[in-house]
BALOBA-1460 file (C-alpha; in Angstrom, 3 decimals):
// residues 277
<rec num="1" residu="x" x="0.000" y="0.000" z="0.000"/>
<rec num="2" residu="x" x="2.866" y="2.372" z="0.891"/>
<rec num="3" residu="x" x="4.539" y="1.775" z="-2.470"/>
<rec num="4" residu="x" x="1.320" y="2.515" z="-4.279"/>
<rec num="5" residu="x" x="0.877" y="5.752" z="-2.319"/>
<rec num="6" residu="x" x="4.449" y="6.813" z="-3.064"/>
<rec num="7" residu="x" x="3.962" y="6.056" z="-6.786"/>
<rec num="8" residu="x" x="0.693" y="7.990" z="-6.774"/>
<rec num="9" residu="x" x="2.555" y="10.962" z="-5.292"/>
<rec num="10" residu="x" x="5.616" y="10.746" z="-7.565"/>
<rec num="11" residu="x" x="3.841" y="9.957" z="-10.847"/>
<rec num="12" residu="x" x="2.354" y="13.440" z="-11.414"/>
<rec num="13" residu="x" x="5.713" y="15.011" z="-10.501"/>
<rec num="14" residu="x" x="7.598" y="12.670" z="-12.823"/>
<rec num="15" residu="x" x="5.158" y="13.335" z="-15.652"/>
<rec num="16" residu="x" x="5.420" y="17.074" z="-15.125"/>
<rec num="17" residu="x" x="9.219" y="17.045" z="-14.787"/>
<rec num="18" residu="x" x="9.678" y="14.603" z="-17.654"/>
<rec num="19" residu="x" x="7.503" y="16.749" z="-19.887"/>
<rec num="20" residu="x" x="9.530" y="19.831" z="-18.988"/>
<rec num="21" residu="x" x="12.792" y="18.013" z="-19.654"/>
<rec num="22" residu="x" x="11.504" y="16.742" z="-22.979"/>
<rec num="23" residu="x" x="10.388" y="20.225" z="-24.025"/>
<rec num="24" residu="x" x="13.723" y="21.654" z="-22.838"/>
<rec num="25" residu="x" x="15.692" y="19.127" z="-24.889"/>
<rec num="26" residu="x" x="13.537" y="19.838" z="-27.955"/>
<rec num="27" residu="x" x="14.069" y="23.597" z="-27.525"/>
<rec num="28" residu="x" x="17.843" y="23.079" z="-27.194"/>
<rec num="29" residu="x" x="18.115" y="20.759" z="-30.225"/>
<rec num="30" residu="x" x="15.839" y="22.796" z="-32.507"/>
<rec num="31" residu="x" x="17.393" y="26.054" z="-31.303"/>
<rec num="32" residu="x" x="20.913" y="24.829" z="-32.061"/>
<rec num="33" residu="x" x="19.883" y="23.788" z="-35.579"/>
<rec num="34" residu="x" x="18.294" y="27.203" z="-36.129"/>
<rec num="35" residu="x" x="21.510" y="28.854" z="-34.920"/>
<rec num="36" residu="x" x="23.569" y="26.845" z="-37.418"/>
<rec num="37" residu="x" x="21.221" y="27.816" z="-40.250"/>
<rec num="38" residu="x" x="21.392" y="31.515" z="-39.281"/>
<rec num="39" residu="x" x="25.212" y="31.421" z="-39.102"/>
<rec num="40" residu="x" x="25.449" y="29.834" z="-42.552"/>
<rec num="41" residu="x" x="23.116" y="32.404" z="-44.073"/>
<rec num="42" residu="x" x="24.908" y="35.350" z="-42.464"/>
<rec num="43" residu="x" x="28.290" y="33.854" z="-43.435"/>
<rec num="44" residu="x" x="27.289" y="33.678" z="-47.112"/>
<rec num="45" residu="x" x="26.024" y="37.269" z="-46.975"/>
<rec num="46" residu="x" x="29.296" y="38.518" z="-45.442"/>
<rec num="47" residu="x" x="31.320" y="36.631" z="-48.054"/>
<rec num="48" residu="x" x="29.286" y="38.180" z="-50.872"/>
<rec num="49" residu="x" x="29.774" y="41.617" z="-49.275"/>
<rec num="50" residu="x" x="33.547" y="41.105" z="-49.485"/>
<rec num="51" residu="x" x="34.321" y="41.443" z="-45.774"/>
<rec num="52" residu="x" x="37.818" y="40.520" z="-44.582"/>
<rec num="53" residu="x" x="38.253" y="36.920" z="-43.389"/>
<rec num="54" residu="x" x="39.324" y="38.070" z="-39.923"/>
<rec num="55" residu="x" x="36.264" y="40.301" z="-39.602"/>
<rec num="56" residu="x" x="33.966" y="37.519" z="-40.848"/>
<rec num="57" residu="x" x="35.320" y="35.147" z="-38.201"/>
<rec num="58" residu="x" x="34.881" y="37.761" z="-35.476"/>
<rec num="59" residu="x" x="31.291" y="38.591" z="-36.481"/>
<rec num="60" residu="x" x="30.465" y="34.904" z="-36.772"/>
<rec num="61" residu="x" x="31.836" y="34.255" z="-33.263"/>
<rec num="62" residu="x" x="29.921" y="37.270" z="-31.902"/>
<rec num="63" residu="x" x="26.678" y="36.140" z="-33.560"/>
<rec num="64" residu="x" x="27.188" y="32.617" z="-32.227"/>
<rec num="65" residu="x" x="27.740" y="33.910" z="-28.681"/>
<rec num="66" residu="x" x="24.610" y="36.097" z="-28.801"/>
<rec num="67" residu="x" x="22.384" y="33.324" z="-30.203"/>
<rec num="68" residu="x" x="23.718" y="30.750" z="-27.743"/>
<rec num="69" residu="x" x="23.056" y="33.231" z="-24.939"/>
<rec num="70" residu="x" x="19.440" y="33.641" z="-26.090"/>
<rec num="71" residu="x" x="19.058" y="29.876" z="-26.294"/>
<rec num="72" residu="x" x="20.413" y="29.487" z="-22.741"/>
<rec num="73" residu="x" x="17.873" y="32.036" z="-21.500"/>
<rec num="74" residu="x" x="15.033" y="30.150" z="-23.233"/>
<rec num="75" residu="x" x="16.137" y="26.834" z="-21.744"/>
<rec num="76" residu="x" x="16.516" y="28.416" z="-18.295"/>
<rec num="77" residu="x" x="13.013" y="29.881" z="-18.475"/>
<rec num="78" residu="x" x="11.621" y="26.479" z="-19.411"/>
<rec num="79" residu="x" x="13.388" y="24.912" z="-16.417"/>
<rec num="80" residu="x" x="11.986" y="27.552" z="-14.130"/>
<rec num="81" residu="x" x="15.216" y="29.488" z="-13.580"/>
<rec num="82" residu="x" x="14.598" y="33.225" z="-13.398"/>
<rec num="83" residu="x" x="16.224" y="35.050" z="-16.313"/>
<rec num="84" residu="x" x="16.835" y="38.102" z="-14.101"/>
<rec num="85" residu="x" x="19.344" y="36.079" z="-12.074"/>
<rec num="86" residu="x" x="21.195" y="35.047" z="-15.230"/>
<rec num="87" residu="x" x="21.238" y="38.645" z="-16.463"/>
<rec num="88" residu="x" x="22.716" y="39.833" z="-13.156"/>
<rec num="89" residu="x" x="25.435" y="37.159" z="-13.241"/>
<rec num="90" residu="x" x="26.259" y="37.835" z="-16.896"/>
<rec num="91" residu="x" x="26.431" y="41.588" z="-16.233"/>
<rec num="92" residu="x" x="28.783" y="41.154" z="-13.279"/>
<rec num="93" residu="x" x="31.078" y="38.851" z="-15.267"/>
<rec num="94" residu="x" x="31.105" y="41.247" z="-18.263"/>
<rec num="95" residu="x" x="31.927" y="44.231" z="-16.038"/>
<rec num="96" residu="x" x="34.775" y="42.404" z="-14.315"/>
<rec num="97" residu="x" x="36.239" y="41.304" z="-17.649"/>
<rec num="98" residu="x" x="35.957" y="44.784" z="-19.205"/>
<rec num="99" residu="x" x="37.751" y="46.392" z="-16.227"/>
<rec num="100" residu="x" x="40.603" y="43.869" z="-16.262"/>
<rec num="101" residu="x" x="41.009" y="43.912" z="-20.034"/>
<rec num="102" residu="x" x="40.682" y="47.624" z="-20.822"/>
<rec num="103" residu="x" x="43.770" y="47.826" z="-23.069"/>
<rec num="104" residu="x" x="42.893" y="44.604" z="-24.857"/>
<rec num="105" residu="x" x="39.332" y="45.813" z="-25.441"/>
<rec num="106" residu="x" x="40.667" y="49.097" z="-26.853"/>
<rec num="107" residu="x" x="42.910" y="47.167" z="-29.249"/>
<rec num="108" residu="x" x="39.990" y="44.916" z="-30.093"/>
<rec num="109" residu="x" x="37.738" y="47.895" z="-30.903"/>
<rec num="110" residu="x" x="40.540" y="49.398" z="-32.997"/>
<rec num="111" residu="x" x="40.876" y="46.154" z="-34.926"/>
<rec num="112" residu="x" x="37.166" y="46.097" z="-35.703"/>
<rec num="113" residu="x" x="37.373" y="49.709" z="-36.968"/>
<rec num="114" residu="x" x="40.369" y="48.901" z="-39.184"/>
<rec num="115" residu="x" x="38.643" y="45.840" z="-40.644"/>
<rec num="116" residu="x" x="35.389" y="47.745" z="-41.240"/>
<rec num="117" residu="x" x="36.812" y="50.998" z="-42.640"/>
<rec num="118" residu="x" x="39.697" y="49.334" z="-44.561"/>
<rec num="119" residu="x" x="42.256" y="52.192" z="-44.553"/>
<rec num="120" residu="x" x="44.739" y="49.546" z="-45.707"/>
<rec num="121" residu="x" x="44.870" y="45.849" z="-46.508"/>
<rec num="122" residu="x" x="47.399" y="43.045" z="-46.335"/>
<rec num="123" residu="x" x="50.214" y="43.766" z="-48.795"/>
<rec num="124" residu="x" x="49.978" y="47.583" z="-48.532"/>
<rec num="125" residu="x" x="52.997" y="49.614" z="-47.416"/>
<rec num="126" residu="x" x="51.957" y="51.940" z="-44.590"/>
<rec num="127" residu="x" x="53.663" y="54.527" z="-42.394"/>
<rec num="128" residu="x" x="52.523" y="54.991" z="-38.772"/>
<rec num="129" residu="x" x="53.966" y="56.747" z="-35.726"/>
<rec num="130" residu="x" x="55.082" y="53.339" z="-34.428"/>
<rec num="131" residu="x" x="56.887" y="52.245" z="-37.592"/>
<rec num="132" residu="x" x="56.469" y="51.529" z="-41.275"/>
<rec num="133" residu="x" x="56.449" y="48.491" z="-43.499"/>
<rec num="134" residu="x" x="54.353" y="46.095" z="-45.568"/>
<rec num="135" residu="x" x="51.187" y="44.889" z="-43.853"/>
<rec num="136" residu="x" x="51.660" y="41.183" z="-43.214"/>
<rec num="137" residu="x" x="48.440" y="40.550" z="-41.293"/>
<rec num="138" residu="x" x="45.547" y="42.419" z="-39.669"/>
<rec num="139" residu="x" x="44.330" y="40.814" z="-36.464"/>
<rec num="140" residu="x" x="41.601" y="41.843" z="-34.065"/>
<rec num="141" residu="x" x="44.145" y="42.988" z="-31.471"/>
<rec num="142" residu="x" x="47.400" y="43.615" z="-33.366"/>
<rec num="143" residu="x" x="48.519" y="44.521" z="-36.896"/>
<rec num="144" residu="x" x="51.830" y="43.068" z="-38.078"/>
<rec num="145" residu="x" x="54.175" y="44.953" z="-40.426"/>
<rec num="146" residu="x" x="57.256" y="43.642" z="-42.224"/>
<rec num="147" residu="x" x="59.973" y="46.272" z="-42.738"/>
<rec num="148" residu="x" x="62.300" y="46.488" z="-45.744"/>
<rec num="149" residu="x" x="65.011" y="45.025" z="-43.476"/>
<rec num="150" residu="x" x="62.719" y="41.993" z="-42.964"/>
<rec num="151" residu="x" x="61.986" y="42.949" z="-39.355"/>
<rec num="152" residu="x" x="58.523" y="42.222" z="-37.972"/>
<rec num="153" residu="x" x="56.709" y="45.056" z="-36.143"/>
<rec num="154" residu="x" x="53.602" y="44.227" z="-34.101"/>
<rec num="155" residu="x" x="51.475" y="47.333" z="-33.454"/>
<rec num="156" residu="x" x="48.386" y="47.473" z="-31.170"/>
<rec num="157" residu="x" x="45.277" y="48.298" z="-33.175"/>
<rec num="158" residu="x" x="44.276" y="51.028" z="-30.697"/>
<rec num="159" residu="x" x="47.423" y="52.923" z="-31.696"/>
<rec num="160" residu="x" x="46.712" y="52.499" z="-35.413"/>
<rec num="161" residu="x" x="43.064" y="53.549" z="-35.182"/>
<rec num="162" residu="x" x="43.908" y="56.678" z="-33.143"/>
<rec num="163" residu="x" x="46.805" y="58.083" z="-35.193"/>
<rec num="164" residu="x" x="47.437" y="59.244" z="-38.789"/>
<rec num="165" residu="x" x="48.286" y="56.509" z="-41.299"/>
<rec num="166" residu="x" x="50.008" y="57.015" z="-44.641"/>
<rec num="167" residu="x" x="49.181" y="54.272" z="-47.135"/>
<rec num="168" residu="x" x="51.978" y="54.484" z="-49.708"/>
<rec num="169" residu="x" x="50.565" y="51.755" z="-51.941"/>
<rec num="170" residu="x" x="46.851" y="52.314" z="-51.527"/>
<rec num="171" residu="x" x="46.418" y="53.712" z="-55.056"/>
<rec num="172" residu="x" x="47.192" y="52.138" z="-58.423"/>
<rec num="173" residu="x" x="49.399" y="55.042" z="-59.565"/>
<rec num="174" residu="x" x="51.929" y="57.242" z="-57.801"/>
<rec num="175" residu="x" x="53.554" y="60.539" z="-58.750"/>
<rec num="176" residu="x" x="57.327" y="60.374" z="-59.123"/>
<rec num="177" residu="x" x="59.038" y="63.676" z="-58.303"/>
<rec num="178" residu="x" x="62.771" y="64.335" z="-58.656"/>
<rec num="179" residu="x" x="64.210" y="67.614" z="-57.372"/>
<rec num="180" residu="x" x="67.664" y="68.455" z="-58.770"/>
<rec num="181" residu="x" x="69.762" y="71.540" z="-58.276"/>
<rec num="182" residu="x" x="72.070" y="72.846" z="-61.049"/>
<rec num="183" residu="x" x="74.676" y="75.603" z="-60.980"/>
<rec num="184" residu="x" x="73.761" y="79.162" z="-61.941"/>
<rec num="185" residu="x" x="76.247" y="79.007" z="-64.796"/>
<rec num="186" residu="x" x="74.787" y="75.750" z="-66.193"/>
<rec num="187" residu="x" x="72.636" y="75.665" z="-69.348"/>
<rec num="188" residu="x" x="69.117" y="75.771" z="-67.870"/>
<rec num="189" residu="x" x="67.252" y="74.916" z="-71.079"/>
<rec num="190" residu="x" x="69.512" y="71.964" z="-71.824"/>
<rec num="191" residu="x" x="69.060" y="70.640" z="-68.274"/>
<rec num="192" residu="x" x="65.273" y="70.816" z="-68.616"/>
<rec num="193" residu="x" x="65.425" y="69.060" z="-72.014"/>
<rec num="194" residu="x" x="67.548" y="66.255" z="-70.524"/>
<rec num="195" residu="x" x="65.155" y="65.737" z="-67.644"/>
<rec num="196" residu="x" x="62.146" y="65.606" z="-69.942"/>
<rec num="197" residu="x" x="63.888" y="63.221" z="-72.348"/>
<rec num="198" residu="x" x="64.913" y="60.833" z="-69.573"/>
<rec num="199" residu="x" x="61.352" y="60.685" z="-68.240"/>
<rec num="200" residu="x" x="59.881" y="60.235" z="-71.732"/>
<rec num="201" residu="x" x="62.275" y="57.395" z="-72.526"/>
<rec num="202" residu="x" x="61.810" y="55.473" z="-69.294"/>
<rec num="203" residu="x" x="59.313" y="52.596" z="-69.783"/>
<rec num="204" residu="x" x="57.804" y="52.902" z="-66.291"/>
<rec num="205" residu="x" x="56.671" y="56.520" z="-66.743"/>
<rec num="206" residu="x" x="53.032" y="56.766" z="-67.872"/>
<rec num="207" residu="x" x="53.251" y="59.183" z="-70.799"/>
<rec num="208" residu="x" x="49.490" y="59.666" z="-71.075"/>
<rec num="209" residu="x" x="49.425" y="61.294" z="-67.626"/>
<rec num="210" residu="x" x="51.894" y="63.983" z="-68.674"/>
<rec num="211" residu="x" x="55.416" y="65.014" z="-67.666"/>
<rec num="212" residu="x" x="56.198" y="68.354" z="-66.032"/>
<rec num="213" residu="x" x="59.643" y="70.000" z="-65.806"/>
<rec num="214" residu="x" x="59.816" y="73.338" z="-63.970"/>
<rec num="215" residu="x" x="62.183" y="75.699" z="-62.162"/>
<rec num="216" residu="x" x="60.989" y="75.100" z="-58.627"/>
<rec num="217" residu="x" x="63.056" y="77.741" z="-56.817"/>
<rec num="218" residu="x" x="66.251" y="79.790" z="-56.886"/>
<rec num="219" residu="x" x="68.513" y="78.718" z="-54.058"/>
<rec num="220" residu="x" x="71.609" y="80.322" z="-52.566"/>
<rec num="221" residu="x" x="73.958" y="78.234" z="-54.701"/>
<rec num="222" residu="x" x="71.724" y="76.396" z="-57.180"/>
<rec num="223" residu="x" x="68.799" y="76.653" z="-59.547"/>
<rec num="224" residu="x" x="66.405" y="74.000" z="-58.257"/>
<rec num="225" residu="x" x="64.551" y="72.035" z="-60.934"/>
<rec num="226" residu="x" x="61.648" y="69.672" z="-60.405"/>
<rec num="227" residu="x" x="60.571" y="66.952" z="-62.839"/>
<rec num="228" residu="x" x="57.332" y="65.060" z="-62.284"/>
<rec num="229" residu="x" x="55.616" y="62.100" z="-63.881"/>
<rec num="230" residu="x" x="53.328" y="59.211" z="-62.977"/>
<rec num="231" residu="x" x="54.185" y="55.534" z="-62.593"/>
<rec num="232" residu="x" x="52.438" y="52.398" z="-61.405"/>
<rec num="233" residu="x" x="52.819" y="52.058" z="-57.647"/>
<rec num="234" residu="x" x="54.657" y="48.719" z="-57.826"/>
<rec num="235" residu="x" x="57.221" y="50.224" z="-60.251"/>
<rec num="236" residu="x" x="57.772" y="53.463" z="-58.319"/>
<rec num="237" residu="x" x="61.015" y="52.730" z="-56.465"/>
<rec num="238" residu="x" x="62.726" y="50.970" z="-59.363"/>
<rec num="239" residu="x" x="61.892" y="53.873" z="-61.673"/>
<rec num="240" residu="x" x="63.025" y="56.444" z="-59.093"/>
<rec num="241" residu="x" x="66.410" y="54.790" z="-58.544"/>
<rec num="242" residu="x" x="67.051" y="54.284" z="-62.254"/>
<rec num="243" residu="x" x="66.091" y="57.856" z="-63.173"/>
<rec num="244" residu="x" x="68.181" y="59.364" z="-60.369"/>
<rec num="245" residu="x" x="71.257" y="57.551" z="-61.670"/>
<rec num="246" residu="x" x="70.419" y="58.426" z="-65.293"/>
<rec num="247" residu="x" x="70.154" y="62.141" z="-64.437"/>
<rec num="248" residu="x" x="73.572" y="62.177" z="-62.781"/>
<rec num="249" residu="x" x="75.232" y="60.387" z="-65.711"/>
<rec num="250" residu="x" x="73.511" y="62.583" z="-68.322"/>
<rec num="251" residu="x" x="74.405" y="65.818" z="-66.514"/>
<rec num="252" residu="x" x="78.047" y="64.689" z="-66.187"/>
<rec num="253" residu="x" x="78.178" y="63.893" z="-69.908"/>
<rec num="254" residu="x" x="76.718" y="67.287" z="-70.873"/>
<rec num="255" residu="x" x="78.875" y="69.219" z="-68.399"/>
<rec num="256" residu="x" x="75.936" y="70.414" z="-66.300"/>
<rec num="257" residu="x" x="77.146" y="71.071" z="-62.763"/>
<rec num="258" residu="x" x="75.231" y="69.779" z="-59.732"/>
<rec num="259" residu="x" x="76.432" y="72.108" z="-56.934"/>
<rec num="260" residu="x" x="77.624" y="70.742" z="-53.603"/>
<rec num="261" residu="x" x="78.849" y="72.377" z="-50.446"/>
<rec num="262" residu="x" x="82.601" y="72.621" z="-49.990"/>
<rec num="263" residu="x" x="84.913" y="74.209" z="-47.439"/>
<rec num="264" residu="x" x="88.046" y="76.290" z="-48.123"/>
<rec num="265" residu="x" x="90.646" y="76.206" z="-45.344"/>
<rec num="266" residu="x" x="93.225" y="79.056" z="-45.165"/>
<rec num="267" residu="x" x="96.293" y="78.652" z="-42.925"/>
<rec num="268" residu="x" x="98.366" y="81.554" z="-41.627"/>
<rec num="269" residu="x" x="102.211" y="81.461" z="-41.642"/>
<rec num="270" residu="x" x="102.211" y="80.841" z="-37.920"/>
<rec num="271" residu="x" x="99.848" y="77.861" z="-38.295"/>
<rec num="272" residu="x" x="101.948" y="76.430" z="-41.123"/>
<rec num="273" residu="x" x="105.145" y="76.710" z="-39.073"/>
<rec num="274" residu="x" x="103.404" y="75.142" z="-36.092"/>
<rec num="275" residu="x" x="102.274" y="72.238" z="-38.287"/>
<rec num="276" residu="x" x="105.774" y="71.681" z="-39.641"/>
<rec num="277" residu="x" x="107.166" y="71.660" z="-36.137"/>
């Protein structure tokens, strides 16, 4: 009789609890499948939008965390756990983490800004207050540069997002400017003709964008010329080095002087005698 009474008491509770557990499991399973479907759809949309891989991974992880959090709240409600308690716990944990990771969070926010705004991309050559080099990778916390000496510079993203950045290779074309000083007694017209000819003959100079040769200023000891033309960004440095050498050789051949500073030393008789002694 006692067993029957106990079973009569437990059966309604078991049915109620079992039903809740079954509903909870169904919510968890169906919810997880819905989350996977949402992530796949959002992932395809981000890929079509051309977002950076690093940014896509971050947004996917953030979306996953938010959806899992909502699913946990739904399951907790079904089990009779008050959502207000979970919110309080989650808020306290978030506050503690944000206070202890302030610098990391600032770098993280900077990384998100860089990935969203795209002031540069991997492969670009940039100049920042912390160094310059070719962008090797853009992370959510740090950006890594590779210098021309093959040194790796790791810069916090908070520093990059809060300071001026010069992207030297962000555009397809780049203006090549050479400034050369010639002596006042040199043939000015001939010097300008040589500069124009050298630029016109160089294969990297884009002739359709025009070539400009001007007298830029009159210095204390030189007439300062400036020659300007356009080149593809990837050919800029090679063209600059080759043209600089070509100008020097051509001016030497034509007898056009490139002034340089020199010092005359005059010795008195007393100084000469002292030196001989």
